[in-house]
Residue, then its C-alpha position, 0 to 999 in steps of 0.5 A: m476543500y478540494l485539496l483536503f480531499i485530494s490529500l486524503i485519497m492515498p492514505l485511505a487507499f492504503f487502508f482499503m488495500y490492507f483490508f482487501l488484501k487481508y480479507k478478500a484476496n488472501k483466499k485463493i490465487s486469482r488472475w484478477s485481484g490481489f498481489r499478482t506477480r509471477l512469484s506470488m502466483e507460483s503456489e498457494k503458499n506464496w499467494k497467501f504470504a504475498n497478500d498478507y505481507a503486502g497488506k501489513l505493509s499497506l497498513i503501516f504505510g497507510i498509518i504513516s501517510m495519514a499521520m503525515t497528511l494530518f500533520v501537514i493539514y494541521k501545521y500548514d495551509l494546503n496548497d498545490k505544491i504541498v499536496l503534490i509533495l504529499t502525493g509524491i511521497e505516498i506514491f513512493f510508499l505504494i511502489m515500496v509495498s510492491v518492491l518490499t513484498e517481492i523482495k521478501l517473497y524472493k528471499k523466502n523462496n530462495g534462502 
C-alpha cells in the first residue's frame, strides 16, 4: 500500500500543478508562486505565457505519468526498484517542464 501511494504522488502533483498554474498563478506576477524565472517575471505577457505553457506541459506529463504508473501497477508487482525507476522518470518530466518552458519563452522573446 505504501509503494502504491508513493508511485501516485508525482502524477497527482502534475495535475495539481496544472490547475495551480492555470487558475491561480496566471493572474499577476508573484514573487512567491507560479513559474518564476528571470525571463518569466520580465513582463505580464511573459508571466501569463510561461504559467500557461508550464501548466499545459504539466497536464501532458501528468497524463503520461499516470498512464505509465497505472500500467506498471497493473502489469507488475510494485517493489522498491520499480517505484524508484518510476519516480526517476517522473522527476525527469518535472525538470523537462521547466526546461521546455524556459526554451519556449526565450524563443518567443528573441525570435
